[in-house]
N, CA, C and O of each residue as an XYZ file, in Angstrom:
580
protein
N     100.346     93.033    104.360
C      99.733     94.285    104.009
C     100.825     95.338    103.854
O     101.677     95.503    104.727
N     100.786     96.040    102.739
C     101.757     97.115    102.507
C     101.119     98.447    102.887
O      99.945     98.698    102.620
N     101.930     99.291    103.519
C     101.474    100.619    103.915
C     102.620    101.591    103.683
O     103.774    101.290    103.986
N     102.294    102.750    103.147
C     103.300    103.775    102.906
C     103.150    104.836    103.994
O     102.241    105.665    103.936
N     104.040    104.810    104.982
C     103.939    105.717    106.120
C     104.732    106.990    105.872
O     105.683    107.005    105.090
N     104.333    108.036    106.539
C     105.046    109.302    106.435
C     106.422    109.195    107.087
O     107.416    109.641    106.515
N     106.484    108.613    108.270
C     107.720    108.572    109.053
C     108.686    107.473    108.604
O     109.899    107.686    108.607
N     108.173    106.310    108.222
C     109.036    105.151    107.970
C     109.058    104.682    106.517
O     109.736    103.706    106.196
N     108.331    105.360    105.641
C     108.284    104.939    104.249
C     107.401    103.713    104.079
O     106.520    103.447    104.896
N     107.648    102.971    103.005
C     106.832    101.788    102.733
C     107.222    100.653    103.667
O     108.401    100.354    103.854
N     106.202    100.028    104.248
C     106.430     98.912    105.169
C     105.488     97.776    104.806
O     104.366     98.001    104.351
N     105.959     96.562    105.012
C     105.138     95.374    104.813
C     104.773     94.854    106.199
O     105.644     94.413    106.948
N     103.494     94.905    106.540
C     103.031     94.564    107.879
C     102.356     93.195    107.860
O     101.344     93.014    107.184
N     102.911     92.225    108.600
C     102.234     90.931    108.707
C     100.887     91.095    109.427
O     100.785     91.844    110.399
N      99.878     90.405    108.951
C      98.538     90.507    109.547
C      98.559     90.206    111.044
O      97.802     90.804    111.808
N      99.424     89.280    111.465
C      99.441     88.894    112.884
C     100.140     89.919    113.780
O     100.249     89.712    114.989
N     100.608     91.012    113.202
C     101.239     92.086    113.986
C     100.322     93.298    114.138
O     100.673     94.269    114.809
N      99.152     93.238    113.515
C      98.218     94.360    113.578
C      97.471     94.333    114.908
O      96.956     93.296    115.327
N      97.424     95.487    115.560
C      96.677     95.654    116.808
C      95.364     96.344    116.457
O      95.355     97.403    115.829
N      94.252     95.731    116.871
C      92.936     96.311    116.609
C      92.465     97.052    117.856
O      92.372     96.475    118.939
N      92.169     98.337    117.686
C      91.693     99.195    118.775
C      90.234     99.545    118.467
O      89.983    100.511    117.746
N      89.261     98.782    118.995
C      87.857     98.997    118.633
C      87.366    100.428    118.834
O      86.500    100.894    118.093
N      87.909    101.128    119.828
C      87.480    102.502    120.116
C      88.488    103.535    119.623
O      88.341    104.724    119.904
N      89.498    103.098    118.898
C      90.545    104.018    118.481
C      91.331    104.503    119.685
O      91.346    103.849    120.727
N      91.977    105.637    119.544
C      92.698    106.262    120.649
C      91.927    107.494    121.105
O      91.095    108.023    120.368
N      92.205    107.940    122.311
C      91.574    109.156    122.806
C      91.970    110.300    121.870
O      93.154    110.564    121.660
N      90.981    110.959    121.325
C      91.225    112.046    120.376
C      91.346    111.589    118.936
O      91.312    112.411    118.021
N      91.486    110.288    118.723
C      91.602    109.721    117.370
C      90.698    108.484    117.268
O      91.188    107.387    116.999
N      89.390    108.648    117.479
C      88.504    107.484    117.565
C      88.327    106.709    116.266
O      87.926    105.545    116.299
N      88.617    107.328    115.125
C      88.418    106.646    113.843
C      89.606    105.781    113.429
O      89.506    105.006    112.478
N      90.719    105.907    114.130
C      91.905    105.108    113.803
C      91.868    103.840    114.645
O      92.038    103.890    115.864
N      91.647    102.718    113.998
C      91.402    101.478    114.734
C      92.467    100.405    114.534
O      92.540     99.454    115.312
N      93.295    100.548    113.498
C      94.319     99.529    113.230
C      95.702    100.157    113.333
O      95.985    101.189    112.725
N      96.557     99.503    114.121
C      97.903    100.003    114.385
C      98.893     98.855    114.341
O      98.510     97.685    114.366
N     100.157     99.197    114.277
C     101.213     98.224    114.508
C     102.352     98.943    115.203
O     102.465    100.168    115.154
N     103.197     98.150    115.854
C     104.294     98.707    116.639
C     105.570     98.634    115.819
O     105.961     97.567    115.344
N     106.213     99.784    115.660
C     107.483     99.867    114.941
C     108.593     99.934    115.980
O     108.555    100.756    116.896
N     109.576     99.064    115.827
C     110.688     99.014    116.777
C     110.750     97.652    117.438
O     109.796     96.875    117.399
N     111.873     97.386    118.032
C     112.115     96.086    118.653
C     111.884     96.150    120.156
O     112.089     97.186    120.788
N     111.456     95.027    120.712
C     111.316     94.932    122.163
C     112.656     95.269    122.804
O     113.703     94.801    122.358
N     112.614     96.076    123.843
C     113.842     96.497    124.502
C     114.290     97.888    124.087
O     115.059     98.529    124.803
N     113.814     98.369    122.925
C     114.097     99.751    122.538
C     113.324    100.663    123.477
O     112.168    100.382    123.794
N     113.938    101.745    123.925
C     113.230    102.645    124.832
C     112.017    103.268    124.148
O     110.907    103.216    124.678
N     112.226    103.850    122.987
C     111.116    104.489    122.274
C     110.763    103.648    121.058
O     111.619    103.317    120.237
N     109.475    103.309    120.961
C     108.942    102.626    119.799
C     107.833    103.516    119.242
O     107.580    104.598    119.771
N     107.187    103.077    118.203
C     106.167    103.901    117.554
C     104.889    103.102    117.371
O     104.927    101.939    116.968
N     103.752    103.731    117.669
C     102.434    103.146    117.459
C     101.917    103.756    116.163
O     101.329    104.838    116.156
N     102.149    103.039    115.069
C     101.874    103.525    113.720
C     100.455    103.149    113.306
O     100.065    101.984    113.377
N      99.692    104.143    112.874
C      98.345    103.889    112.386
C      98.401    103.307    110.978
O      99.189    103.748    110.141
N      97.570    102.331    110.736
C      97.398    101.790    109.389
C      96.314    102.590    108.667
O      96.401    102.815    107.459
N      95.299    103.015    109.409
C      94.177    103.745    108.816
C      94.568    105.146    108.353
O      93.975    105.675    107.413
N      95.554    105.746    109.001
C      96.039    107.084    108.636
C      97.563    107.060    108.720
O      98.129    107.325    109.781
N      98.233    106.745    107.609
C      99.686    106.536    107.617
C     100.526    107.737    108.054
O     101.730    107.597    108.272
N      99.907    108.917    108.186
C     100.672    110.071    108.672
C     100.739    110.105    110.198
O     101.467    110.920    110.766
N      99.986    109.227    110.866
C      99.939    109.227    112.335
C     100.815    108.110    112.891
O     100.581    106.929    112.636
N     101.821    108.509    113.652
C     102.688    107.568    114.377
C     103.019    108.221    115.714
O     103.606    109.303    115.756
N     102.646    107.569    116.789
C     102.854    108.131    118.122
C     104.029    107.450    118.810
O     104.127    106.223    118.787
N     104.922    108.225    119.422
C     106.002    107.600    120.186
C     105.431    106.974    121.460
O     104.626    107.586    122.163
N     105.859    105.755    121.738
C     105.383    105.029    122.921
C     106.575    104.391    123.615
O     107.640    104.213    123.023
N     106.373    104.049    124.885
C     107.402    103.288    125.589
C     106.749    102.337    126.569
O     105.621    102.544    127.015
N     107.490    101.286    126.893
C     107.060    100.318    127.892
C     107.320    100.949    129.255
O     108.471    101.246    129.575
N     106.281    101.162    130.072
C     106.488    101.868    131.340
C     107.458    101.172    132.283
O     108.134    101.835    133.069
N     107.536     99.858    132.217
C     108.370     99.107    133.157
C     109.864     99.271    132.874
O     110.697     98.995    133.737
N     110.198     99.722    131.664
C     111.605     99.961    131.342
C     112.102    101.277    131.929
O     113.307    101.468    132.090
N     111.189    102.177    132.247
C     111.553    103.484    132.784
C     111.147    103.616    134.252
O     111.858    104.221    135.055
N     110.003    103.044    134.584
C     109.468    103.100    135.943
C     109.287    101.662    136.444
O     108.193    101.109    136.323
N     110.339    101.042    137.006
C     110.276     99.627    137.386
C     109.128     99.284    138.335
O     108.644     98.152    138.324
N     108.689    100.230    139.147
C     107.612     99.971    140.101
C     106.252    100.439    139.596
O     105.309    100.566    140.377
N     106.146    100.693    138.301
C     104.885    101.174    137.727
C     103.781    100.157    137.972
O     103.962     98.955    137.778
N     102.653    100.659    138.397
C     101.478     99.827    138.620
C     100.269    100.639    138.188
O     100.159    101.821    138.515
N      99.381    100.018    137.467
C      98.208    100.742    136.982
C      96.959     99.957    137.347
O      96.922     98.731    137.240
N      95.945    100.681    137.776
C      94.663    100.087    138.140
C      93.705    100.317    136.973
O      93.389    101.456    136.628
N      93.248     99.217    136.372
C      92.400     99.279    135.176
C      91.052     98.656    135.502
O      90.987     97.628    136.177
N      89.983     99.271    135.029
C      88.641     98.769    135.330
C      88.413     97.399    134.693
O      88.967     97.082    133.640
N      87.588     96.602    135.357
C      87.242     95.279    134.830
C      86.573     95.390    133.464
O      86.809     94.556    132.591
N      85.742     96.414    133.272
C      85.044     96.549    131.988
C      86.029     96.819    130.847
O      85.832     96.334    129.733
N      87.087     97.589    131.120
C      88.110     97.816    130.092
C      88.811     96.510    129.736
O      89.064     96.235    128.563
N      89.121     95.712    130.741
C      89.795     94.431    130.499
C      88.882     93.474    129.736
O      89.341     92.748    128.854
N      87.595     93.473    130.072
C      86.633     92.605    129.386
C      86.499     92.986    127.912
O      86.349     92.113    127.057
N      86.550     94.281    127.613
C      86.402     94.737    126.223
C      87.464     94.157    125.301
O      87.198     93.907    124.125
N      88.672     93.940    125.830
C      89.732     93.366    124.988
C      89.980     91.891    125.338
O      90.973     91.293    124.923
N      89.037     91.324    126.121
C      89.064     89.901    126.488
C      90.351     89.517    127.210
O      90.908     88.443    126.981
N      90.810     90.399    128.077
C      92.046     90.152    128.819
C      91.708     89.504    130.156
O      91.049     90.105    131.004
N      92.172     88.266    130.328
C      91.881     87.525    131.553
C      93.101     87.382    132.451
O      92.971     87.367    133.675
N      94.280     87.278    131.858
C      95.514     87.075    132.618
C      96.446     88.270    132.447
O      96.688     88.708    131.322
N      96.974     88.805    133.552
C      97.922     89.923    133.432
C      99.122     89.596    132.539
O      99.673     90.482    131.886
N      99.520     88.331    132.515
C     100.679     87.946    131.698
C     100.395     88.050    130.195
O     101.322     88.009    129.386
N      99.125     88.183    129.821
C      98.756     88.327    128.410
C      98.690     89.790    127.978
O      98.322     90.091    126.843
N      99.048     90.698    128.886
C      98.955     92.129    128.591
C     100.316     92.736    128.308
O     101.328     92.352    128.894
N     100.313     93.694    127.394
C     101.463     94.556    127.155
C     100.946     95.977    127.330
O      99.882     96.330    126.822
N     101.709     96.785    128.052
C     101.326     98.176    128.301
C     102.301     99.121    127.622
O     103.501     98.856    127.555
N     101.769    100.224    127.122
C     102.597    101.282    126.562
C     102.070    102.627    127.039
O     100.869    102.806    127.239
N     102.984    103.559    127.214
C     102.628    104.941    127.526
C     102.885    105.784    126.287
O     103.913    105.639    125.627
N     101.944    106.662    125.980
C     102.109    107.575    124.853
C     102.985    108.737    125.312
O     102.800    109.290    126.396
N     103.937    109.090    124.464
C     104.871    110.168    124.769
C     104.532    111.424    123.977
O     103.910    111.366    122.916
N     104.956    112.557    124.519
C     104.973    113.820    123.784
C     106.418    114.290    123.830
O     106.982    114.500    124.904
N     107.011    114.452    122.650
C     108.404    114.895    122.554
C     108.401    116.241    121.835
O     108.232    116.285    120.616
N     108.586    117.341    122.568
C     108.568    118.655    121.922
C     109.690    118.796    120.892
O     110.831    118.406    121.141
N     109.349    119.355    119.741
C     110.344    119.575    118.686
C     111.454    120.468    119.211
O     111.197    121.527    119.783
N     112.677    120.035    119.015
C     113.829    120.822    119.420
C     114.160    120.764    120.899
O     115.140    121.367    121.336
N     113.355    120.043    121.679
C     113.613    119.963    123.116
C     113.246    118.579    123.652
O     112.330    118.466    124.466
N     113.938    117.526    123.215
C     113.578    116.174    123.641
C     113.696    115.952    125.148
O     113.058    115.046    125.683
N     114.494    116.755    125.838
C     114.612    116.595    127.294
C     113.341    117.021    128.024
O     113.188    116.744    129.214
N     112.433    117.689    127.322
C     111.152    118.084    127.912
C     110.062    117.054    127.619
O     108.879    117.339    127.808
N     110.445    115.859    127.160
C     109.478    114.811    126.832
C     108.651    114.437    128.058
O     109.147    114.410    129.184
N     107.371    114.151    127.802
C     106.480    113.690    128.859
C     105.815    112.390    128.423
O     105.766    112.062    127.238
N     105.303    111.659    129.411
C     104.530    110.451    129.142
C     103.175    110.597    129.813
O     103.037    111.266    130.837
N     102.184    109.962    129.218
C     100.828    110.001    129.745
C     100.629    108.783    130.643
O     100.380    107.680    130.158
N     100.739    108.991    131.956
C     100.532    107.897    132.910
C      99.052    107.597    133.097
O      98.688    106.488    133.489
N      98.202    108.568    132.822
C      96.769    108.447    133.082
C      96.049    107.582    132.053
O      95.018    106.986    132.364
N      96.578    107.506    130.831
C      95.858    106.794    129.767
C      96.793    105.857    128.998
O      97.126    106.122    127.843
N      97.216    104.758    129.642
C      98.086    103.810    128.935
C      97.329    103.039    127.854
O      96.105    102.915    127.893
N      98.084    102.533    126.900
C      97.535    101.622    125.896
C      97.772    100.210    126.415
O      98.898     99.845    126.753
N      96.700     99.417    126.476
C      96.781     98.031    126.939
C      96.474     97.133    125.751
O      95.459     97.314    125.077
N      97.346     96.169    125.494
C      97.162     95.249    124.370
C      97.120     93.825    124.894
O      97.983     93.405    125.665
N      96.097     93.083    124.461
C      96.004     91.659    124.756
C      96.843     90.942    123.692
O      96.477     90.939    122.517
N      97.958     90.339    124.096
C      98.859     89.720    123.119
C      98.265     88.461    122.495
O      98.730     88.020    121.444
N      97.252     87.878    123.122
C      96.643     86.654    122.578
C      95.778     86.951    121.352
O      95.837     86.224    120.361
N      94.974     88.019    121.417
C      94.065     88.308    120.303
C      94.390     89.623    119.576
O      93.707     89.984    118.617
N      95.428     90.335    120.026
C      95.899     91.594    119.430
C      94.862     92.716    119.521
O      94.929     93.681    118.760
N      93.900     92.596    120.450
C      92.966     93.686    120.704
C      93.581     94.626    121.723
O      94.266     94.190    122.648
N      93.334     95.916    121.553
C      93.894     96.887    122.473
C      92.920     97.989    122.797
O      91.899     98.168    122.132
N      93.262     98.728    123.842
C      92.431     99.858    124.247
C      93.295    100.855    124.992
O      94.145    100.480    125.800
N      93.067    102.132    124.713
C      93.676    103.168    125.544
C      92.696    103.392    126.682
O      91.574    103.851    126.470
N      93.129    103.066    127.883
C      92.253    103.103    129.049
C      92.537    104.346    129.888
O      93.597    104.961    129.775
N      91.585    104.694    130.717
C      91.796    105.736    131.719
C      92.090    105.010    133.024
O      91.228    104.321    133.569
N      93.311    105.170    133.518
C      93.721    104.497    134.750
C      92.877    104.993    135.917
O      92.520    106.169    135.992
N      92.570    104.078    136.820
C      91.813    104.444    138.008
C      92.700    105.103    139.061
O      92.203    105.626    140.058
N      94.002    105.077    138.839
C      94.948    105.732    139.752
C      94.714    107.244    139.673
O      95.039    107.869    138.664
N      94.161    107.823    140.720
C      93.791    109.239    140.687
C      94.987    110.175    140.609
O      94.868    111.285    140.089
N      96.139    109.747    141.116
C      97.300    110.638    141.167
C      98.159    110.590    139.904
O      99.191    111.258    139.846
N      97.763    109.822    138.898
C      98.564    109.734    137.678
C      98.260    110.909    136.749
O      97.102    111.130    136.393
N      99.290    111.664    136.352
C      99.072    112.809    135.468
C      99.064    112.411    133.990
O      99.538    111.342    133.606
N      98.514    113.304    133.186
C      98.503    113.131    131.736
C      99.881    113.455    131.160
O     100.293    112.870    130.159
N     100.587    114.383    131.793
C     101.929    114.765    131.319
C     102.925    114.648    132.460
O     103.063    115.555    133.281
N     103.608    113.527    132.497
C     104.625    113.295    133.530
C     106.000    113.432    132.873
O     106.269    112.756    131.880
N     106.875    114.291    133.404
C     108.196    114.484    132.786
C     109.004    113.185    132.758
O     109.159    112.511    133.776
N     109.501    112.858    131.597
C     110.308    111.652    131.451
C     111.708    111.854    132.021
O     112.299    110.933    132.584
N     112.224    113.057    131.869
C     113.553    113.381    132.387
C     113.402    114.460    133.451
O     112.939    115.558    133.141
N     113.782    114.180    134.705
C     113.662    115.200    135.753
C     114.452    116.450    135.380
O     115.521    116.368    134.776
N     113.915    117.591    135.744
C     114.599    118.858    135.467
C     115.856    118.959    136.306
O     115.828    118.704    137.510
N     116.953    119.327    135.678
C     118.211    119.483    136.405
C     118.152    120.744    137.251
O     117.607    121.766    136.833
N     118.725    120.655    138.451
C     118.779    121.817    139.330
C     117.468    122.091    140.030
O     117.304    123.146    140.642
N     116.510    121.142    139.951
C     115.223    121.334    140.615
C     115.341    121.147    142.109
O     116.365    120.685    142.612
N     114.286    121.510    142.817
C     114.298    121.413    144.283
C     114.167    119.986    144.729
O     114.158    119.713    145.929
């Protein structure tokens, strides 16, 4: 499938790389097909919409930044994407990178994207972890207390 994206230009997307999000993303419920731009191991990758080529969200693997990251996800969320084994899951956190101030970047710990690698179904879930914020600073402020 060919797609002409705003950020990356024309791309040829293999069908087996498309992630289907039945409920879309929070705030973007009509966007249901995405693919990941970037290589495994890159800190920042992109969750590029196929349905709206102008939408590409920066994402990162939480375990590369927060080695002890743990998220509590409801059974119903896991059932929706047919996820039975934790080893079949890939998690991403959506980032916000302010223009002109990348050191103020935040990640959304409260609503990770969970993808079942077996069937490529995904969902942005609301973590049951009550203490997880929507905007967690990626880079600690220098000179803080």
